[in-house]
OpenMM code with the backbone's topology and positions (N, CA, C; nanometers):
from openmm import Vec3, app, unit

residues = "UNK UNK UNK UNK UNK UNK UNK UNK UNK UNK UNK UNK UNK UNK UNK UNK UNK UNK UNK UNK UNK UNK UNK UNK UNK UNK UNK UNK UNK UNK UNK UNK UNK UNK UNK UNK UNK UNK UNK UNK UNK UNK UNK UNK UNK UNK UNK UNK UNK UNK UNK UNK UNK UNK UNK UNK UNK UNK UNK UNK UNK UNK UNK UNK UNK UNK UNK UNK UNK UNK UNK UNK UNK UNK UNK UNK UNK UNK UNK UNK UNK UNK UNK UNK UNK UNK UNK UNK UNK UNK UNK UNK UNK UNK UNK UNK UNK UNK UNK UNK UNK UNK UNK UNK".split()
positions = [
    Vec3(9.3970, -8.3304, 7.8058),
    Vec3(9.3762, -8.2090, 7.7296),
    Vec3(9.2338, -8.1981, 7.6735),
    Vec3(9.1609, -8.3092, 7.6650),
    Vec3(9.0276, -8.3020, 7.6057),
    Vec3(8.9272, -8.2293, 7.6943),
    Vec3(8.9580, -8.2093, 7.8211),
    Vec3(8.8630, -8.1442, 7.9096),
    Vec3(8.8988, -7.9981, 7.9390),
    Vec3(8.9963, -7.9426, 7.8702),
    Vec3(9.0337, -7.8039, 7.8923),
    Vec3(8.9249, -7.7111, 7.8385),
    Vec3(8.9030, -7.5958, 7.8997),
    Vec3(8.7927, -7.5084, 7.8604),
    Vec3(8.8103, -7.4415, 7.7244),
    Vec3(8.9324, -7.4347, 7.6711),
    Vec3(8.9530, -7.3635, 7.5456),
    Vec3(8.9643, -7.4572, 7.4251),
    Vec3(8.9145, -7.5779, 7.4379),
    Vec3(8.9194, -7.6694, 7.3233),
    Vec3(8.8172, -7.6262, 7.2178),
    Vec3(8.8288, -7.6822, 7.1006),
    Vec3(8.7354, -7.6505, 6.9925),
    Vec3(8.5955, -7.6977, 7.0302),
    Vec3(8.4923, -7.6182, 6.9977),
    Vec3(8.3562, -7.6586, 7.0324),
    Vec3(8.3102, -7.7771, 6.9488),
    Vec3(8.2100, -7.8454, 6.9997),
    Vec3(8.1521, -7.9554, 6.9236),
    Vec3(8.0966, -7.9023, 6.7922),
    Vec3(8.0939, -7.9892, 6.6922),
    Vec3(8.0399, -7.9473, 6.5634),
    Vec3(7.8881, -7.9536, 6.5611),
    Vec3(7.8308, -8.0144, 6.6629),
    Vec3(7.6855, -8.0221, 6.6699),
    Vec3(7.6300, -7.8878, 6.7163),
    Vec3(7.5428, -7.8288, 6.6355),
    Vec3(7.4840, -7.6998, 6.6675),
    Vec3(7.3361, -7.7211, 6.6951),
    Vec3(7.2903, -7.6720, 6.8094),
    Vec3(7.1501, -7.6892, 6.8433),
    Vec3(7.0653, -7.5862, 6.7706),
    Vec3(6.9376, -7.6160, 6.7583),
    Vec3(6.8440, -7.5213, 6.7001),
    Vec3(6.8272, -7.4043, 6.7978),
    Vec3(6.8069, -7.2827, 6.7461),
    Vec3(6.7853, -7.1706, 6.8374),
    Vec3(6.6525, -7.1843, 6.9099),
    Vec3(6.6453, -7.1279, 7.0276),
    Vec3(6.5209, -7.1291, 7.1041),
    Vec3(6.4595, -6.9902, 7.0980),
    Vec3(6.3280, -6.9836, 7.1063),
    Vec3(6.2623, -6.8539, 7.0951),
    Vec3(6.1633, -6.8260, 7.2075),
    Vec3(6.1775, -6.8995, 7.3185),
    Vec3(6.0921, -6.8696, 7.4331),
    Vec3(6.1672, -6.9055, 7.5614),
    Vec3(6.1281, -6.8429, 7.6712),
    Vec3(6.2018, -6.8632, 7.7969),
    Vec3(6.2032, -7.0075, 7.8456),
    Vec3(6.0938, -7.0800, 7.8264),
    Vec3(6.0878, -7.2173, 7.8763),
    Vec3(6.1896, -7.3065, 7.8049),
    Vec3(6.2000, -7.2942, 7.6718),
    Vec3(6.2965, -7.3753, 7.5982),
    Vec3(6.4399, -7.3364, 7.6337),
    Vec3(6.4638, -7.2070, 7.6546),
    Vec3(6.5974, -7.1627, 7.6920),
    Vec3(6.6362, -7.2194, 7.8278),
    Vec3(6.5437, -7.2142, 7.9228),
    Vec3(6.5715, -7.2688, 8.0553),
    Vec3(6.5985, -7.4184, 8.0471),
    Vec3(6.5217, -7.4901, 7.9646),
    Vec3(6.5427, -7.6341, 7.9494),
    Vec3(6.6775, -7.6625, 7.8843),
    Vec3(6.7144, -7.5852, 7.7823),
    Vec3(6.8411, -7.6053, 7.7126),
    Vec3(6.9601, -7.5808, 7.8046),
    Vec3(6.9503, -7.4764, 7.8870),
    Vec3(7.0597, -7.4422, 7.9767),
    Vec3(7.0573, -7.5203, 8.1074),
    Vec3(6.9498, -7.5942, 8.1306),
    Vec3(6.9384, -7.6699, 8.2545),
    Vec3(6.9125, -7.5814, 8.3745),
    Vec3(6.8434, -7.4702, 8.3518),
    Vec3(6.8128, -7.3756, 8.4582),
    Vec3(6.6763, -7.4092, 8.5161),
    Vec3(6.6692, -7.4163, 8.6475),
    Vec3(6.5415, -7.4398, 8.7145),
    Vec3(6.4891, -7.3052, 8.7627),
    Vec3(6.3860, -7.2492, 8.6943),
    Vec3(6.3387, -7.1164, 8.7334),
    Vec3(6.2717, -7.1148, 8.8701),
    Vec3(6.2398, -7.2313, 8.9240),
    Vec3(6.1699, -7.2388, 9.0515),
    Vec3(6.2632, -7.2734, 9.1676),
    Vec3(6.3931, -7.2708, 9.1439),
    Vec3(6.4886, -7.3117, 9.2472),
    Vec3(6.4815, -7.2226, 9.3711),
    Vec3(6.4470, -7.0957, 9.3526),
    Vec3(6.4429, -7.0042, 9.4665),
    Vec3(6.3065, -7.0011, 9.5345),
    Vec3(6.2119, -7.0778, 9.4831),
    Vec3(6.0772, -7.0752, 9.5390),
    Vec3(6.0554, -7.1933, 9.6331),
    Vec3(5.9704, -7.1753, 9.7293),
    Vec3(5.9376, -7.2826, 9.8228),
    Vec3(5.8538, -7.3887, 9.7528),
    Vec3(5.8745, -7.5116, 9.7911),
    Vec3(5.7935, -7.6215, 9.7379),
    Vec3(5.6572, -7.6177, 9.8050),
    Vec3(5.5518, -7.6471, 9.7300),
    Vec3(5.4165, -7.6438, 9.7817),
    Vec3(5.3592, -7.7843, 9.7796),
    Vec3(5.3211, -7.8324, 9.8955),
    Vec3(5.2579, -7.9646, 9.9041),
    Vec3(5.1075, -7.9438, 9.9090),
    Vec3(5.0360, -8.0320, 9.8453),
    Vec3(4.8904, -8.0195, 9.8490),
    Vec3(4.8287, -8.1523, 9.8899),
    Vec3(4.7197, -8.1415, 9.9600),
    Vec3(4.6506, -8.2614, 10.0083),
    Vec3(4.5186, -8.2794, 9.9350),
    Vec3(4.5063, -8.2201, 9.8195),
    Vec3(4.3829, -8.2325, 9.7423),
    Vec3(4.3007, -8.1056, 9.7501),
    Vec3(4.2075, -8.0928, 9.6600),
    Vec3(4.1187, -7.9784, 9.6584),
    Vec3(4.1726, -7.8585, 9.5829),
    Vec3(4.3023, -7.8507, 9.5593),
    Vec3(4.3602, -7.7395, 9.4851),
    Vec3(4.3942, -7.7870, 9.3450),
    Vec3(4.3548, -7.7086, 9.2475),
    Vec3(4.3801, -7.7432, 9.1077),
    Vec3(4.5300, -7.7324, 9.0784),
    Vec3(4.5938, -7.8429, 9.0389),
    Vec3(4.7376, -7.8376, 9.0083),
    Vec3(4.7685, -7.7402, 8.8947),
    Vec3(4.6735, -7.7224, 8.8037),
    Vec3(4.6936, -7.6272, 8.6935),
    Vec3(4.7075, -7.4845, 8.7440),
    Vec3(4.6310, -7.4493, 8.8481),
    Vec3(4.6412, -7.3152, 8.9054),
    Vec3(4.7765, -7.2937, 8.9712),
    Vec3(4.8249, -7.3967, 9.0394),
    Vec3(4.9568, -7.3871, 9.1034),
    Vec3(5.0646, -7.3711, 8.9965),
    Vec3(5.0572, -7.4520, 8.8908),
    Vec3(5.1560, -7.4440, 8.7832),
    Vec3(5.1519, -7.3067, 8.7172),
    Vec3(5.0306, -7.2538, 8.6956),
    Vec3(5.0182, -7.1219, 8.6334),
    Vec3(5.0759, -7.0131, 8.7239),
    Vec3(5.0517, -7.0222, 8.8525),
    Vec3(5.1055, -6.9240, 8.9459),
    Vec3(5.2585, -6.9276, 8.9463),
    Vec3(5.3159, -7.0463, 8.9405),
    Vec3(5.4617, -7.0586, 8.9376),
    Vec3(5.5181, -7.0039, 8.8068),
    Vec3(5.4493, -7.0326, 8.6957),
    Vec3(5.4941, -6.9811, 8.5660),
    Vec3(5.4854, -6.8288, 8.5633),
    Vec3(5.3802, -6.7726, 8.6210),
    Vec3(5.3660, -6.6272, 8.6260),
    Vec3(5.4792, -6.5642, 8.7068),
    Vec3(5.5166, -6.6266, 8.8180),
    Vec3(5.6254, -6.5744, 8.9001),
    Vec3(5.7575, -6.5780, 8.8232),
    Vec3(5.7820, -6.6872, 8.7529),
    Vec3(5.9056, -6.6987, 8.6747),
    Vec3(5.9069, -6.5969, 8.5616),
    Vec3(5.7911, -6.5755, 8.4963),
    Vec3(5.7832, -6.4802, 8.3864),
    Vec3(5.8052, -6.3379, 8.4374),
    Vec3(5.7509, -6.3070, 8.5555),
    Vec3(5.7711, -6.1740, 8.6132),
    Vec3(5.9195, -6.1494, 8.6402),
    Vec3(5.9890, -6.2517, 8.6882),
    Vec3(6.1331, -6.2390, 8.7139),
    Vec3(6.2094, -6.2187, 8.5834),
    Vec3(6.1693, -6.2918, 8.4788),
    Vec3(6.2347, -6.2775, 8.3481),
    Vec3(6.2094, -6.1385, 8.2913),
    Vec3(6.0857, -6.0902, 8.2990),
    Vec3(6.0546, -5.9573, 8.2463),
    Vec3(6.1325, -5.8493, 8.3208),
    Vec3(6.1503, -5.8659, 8.4511),
    Vec3(6.2300, -5.7700, 8.5284),
    Vec3(6.3749, -5.7707, 8.4810),
    Vec3(6.4262, -5.8878, 8.4469),
    Vec3(6.5649, -5.8986, 8.3997),
    Vec3(6.5821, -5.8356, 8.2618),
    Vec3(6.4749, -5.8336, 8.1820),
    Vec3(6.4823, -5.7783, 8.0467),
    Vec3(6.4453, -5.6304, 8.0403),
    Vec3(6.4078, -5.5717, 8.1517),
    Vec3(6.3644, -5.4315, 8.1541),
    Vec3(6.4835, -5.3370, 8.1385),
    Vec3(6.4521, -5.2112, 8.1132),
    Vec3(6.5576, -5.1106, 8.1037),
    Vec3(6.6302, -5.0966, 8.2371),
    Vec3(6.7559, -5.0582, 8.2279),
    Vec3(6.8368, -5.0366, 8.3473),
    Vec3(6.9382, -4.9269, 8.3161),
    Vec3(7.0278, -4.9025, 8.4085),
    Vec3(7.1323, -4.8033, 8.3846),
    Vec3(7.2172, -4.8448, 8.2646),
    Vec3(7.2427, -4.9766, 8.2522),
    Vec3(7.3266, -5.0261, 8.1434),
    Vec3(7.2507, -5.0382, 8.0118),
    Vec3(7.1208, -5.0636, 8.0186),
    Vec3(7.0406, -5.0890, 7.8987),
    Vec3(6.9334, -4.9823, 7.8861),
    Vec3(6.9415, -4.9050, 7.7790),
    Vec3(6.8403, -4.8032, 7.7505),
    Vec3(6.7742, -4.8381, 7.6173),
    Vec3(6.6436, -4.8573, 7.6197),
    Vec3(6.5696, -4.8894, 7.4978),
    Vec3(6.5206, -4.7588, 7.4360),
    Vec3(6.5902, -4.7151, 7.3329),
    Vec3(6.5556, -4.5896, 7.2674),
    Vec3(6.4378, -4.6114, 7.1728),
    Vec3(6.3699, -4.5053, 7.1320),
    Vec3(6.2628, -4.5205, 7.0325),
    Vec3(6.3132, -4.5871, 6.9040),
    Vec3(6.4375, -4.5562, 6.8671),
    Vec3(6.4944, -4.6161, 6.7460),
    Vec3(6.5127, -4.7678, 6.7616),
    Vec3(6.5633, -4.8096, 6.8784),
    Vec3(6.5839, -4.9535, 6.8986),
    Vec3(6.4500, -5.0267, 6.9081),
    Vec3(6.3487, -4.9626, 6.9684),
    Vec3(6.2159, -5.0233, 6.9745),
    Vec3(6.1548, -5.0351, 6.8352),
    Vec3(6.1754, -4.9324, 6.7513),
    Vec3(6.1240, -4.9372, 6.6137),
    Vec3(6.1938, -5.0469, 6.5338),
    Vec3(6.3248, -5.0604, 6.5529),
    Vec3(6.3984, -5.1659, 6.4834),
    Vec3(6.3499, -5.3032, 6.5273),
    Vec3(6.3288, -5.3212, 6.6567),
    Vec3(6.2774, -5.4485, 6.7073),
    Vec3(6.1406, -5.4789, 6.6465),
    Vec3(6.0576, -5.3766, 6.6316),
    Vec3(5.9255, -5.3969, 6.5715),
    Vec3(5.9374, -5.4409, 6.4264),
    Vec3(6.0352, -5.3854, 6.3521),
    Vec3(6.0532, -5.4283, 6.2129),
    Vec3(6.1026, -5.5717, 6.2046),
    Vec3(6.1629, -5.6202, 6.3140),
    Vec3(6.2106, -5.7591, 6.3207),
    Vec3(6.1102, -5.8475, 6.3948),
    Vec3(5.9843, -5.8026, 6.3983),
    Vec3(5.8727, -5.8784, 6.4568),
    Vec3(5.8896, -5.9036, 6.6061),
    Vec3(5.9734, -5.8242, 6.6739),
    Vec3(6.0022, -5.8442, 6.8167),
    Vec3(6.0410, -5.9889, 6.8457),
    Vec3(6.1060, -6.0518, 6.7502),
    Vec3(6.1457, -6.1921, 6.7605),
    Vec3(6.2921, -6.1974, 6.8025),
    Vec3(6.3202, -6.2621, 6.9140),
    Vec3(6.4560, -6.2637, 6.9672),
    Vec3(6.5570, -6.3236, 6.8695),
    Vec3(6.5172, -6.4234, 6.7940),
    Vec3(6.6103, -6.4851, 6.6992),
    Vec3(6.6395, -6.3900, 6.5833),
    Vec3(6.5360, -6.3241, 6.5321),
    Vec3(6.5575, -6.2277, 6.4235),
    Vec3(6.6436, -6.1110, 6.4713),
    Vec3(6.6213, -6.0656, 6.5935),
    Vec3(6.7004, -5.9550, 6.6473),
    Vec3(6.8462, -5.9981, 6.6641),
    Vec3(6.8687, -6.1182, 6.7176),
    Vec3(7.0053, -6.1670, 6.7394),
    Vec3(7.0807, -6.1854, 6.6084),
    Vec3(7.0106, -6.2304, 6.5036),
    Vec3(7.0777, -6.2584, 6.3761),
    Vec3(7.0735, -6.1409, 6.2788),
    Vec3(7.0187, -6.0275, 6.3215),
    Vec3(7.0119, -5.9092, 6.2365),
    Vec3(7.1526, -5.8631, 6.2014),
    Vec3(7.1738, -5.8308, 6.0754),
    Vec3(7.3056, -5.7883, 6.0298),
    Vec3(7.2980, -5.6427, 5.9866),
    Vec3(7.3492, -5.5512, 6.0686),
    Vec3(7.3345, -5.4088, 6.0386),
    Vec3(7.4043, -5.3649, 5.9109),
    Vec3(7.5136, -5.4297, 5.8719),
    Vec3(7.5843, -5.3865, 5.7515),
    Vec3(7.4990, -5.4048, 5.6274),
    Vec3(7.4150, -5.5086, 5.6243),
    Vec3(7.3261, -5.5276, 5.5100),
    Vec3(7.2239, -5.4153, 5.5040),
    Vec3(7.1891, -5.3600, 5.6173),
    Vec3(7.0905, -5.2530, 5.6234),
    Vec3(7.1529, -5.1177, 5.5908),
    Vec3(7.2757, -5.0956, 5.6354),
    Vec3(7.3356, -4.9638, 5.6254),
    Vec3(7.4229, -4.9411, 5.5012),
    Vec3(7.4529, -5.0440, 5.4258),
    Vec3(7.5359, -5.0246, 5.3075),
    Vec3(7.4514, -5.0352, 5.1824),
    Vec3(7.4991, -4.9762, 5.0744),
    Vec3(7.4212, -4.9752, 4.9504),
    Vec3(7.4590, -5.0870, 4.8547),
    Vec3(7.5651, -5.1586, 4.8822),
    Vec3(7.6046, -5.2694, 4.7949),
    Vec3(7.5952, -5.4010, 4.8706),
    Vec3(7.5755, -5.5100, 4.7959),
    Vec3(7.5580, -5.6406, 4.8615),
    Vec3(7.6823, -5.6919, 4.9305),
] * unit.nanometer
topology = app.Topology()
chain = topology.addChain("A")
for resn in residues:
    res = topology.addResidue(resn, chain)
    for name in ("N", "CA", "C"):
        topology.addAtom(name, app.Element.getBySymbol(name[0]), res)
C-alpha cells in the first residue's frame, strides 16, 4: 500500500523555483532530449555551443508560454502581472480575495 498513487504526500516541501533551469532540474526534465548531440574535435568554443542550446530551449519554453486559443493574456492580466513584478512565484501565490474584499 505504500506505493499507491493516492497516498499522503511527503511532509518535506521543496523551495519554489523561479527560473526554467531550476524547474527542469527539479522535475528531471532534459530540455535537450529532442536535439541531436554535437561532437566537436576542437576549435569550437564550448560556451558558444552551450549558449546556442540554451537559446533553443528558451525559445521552446517561450513558445509554450505564449498566448493560444486556451490562454488569452488580457490587458488586465498583464497589468496584474506587472504589479506582481512579473514574478512567477508571486503570481502563483497571489490571493485575489485579499485584493477584492474590504475586510481582512
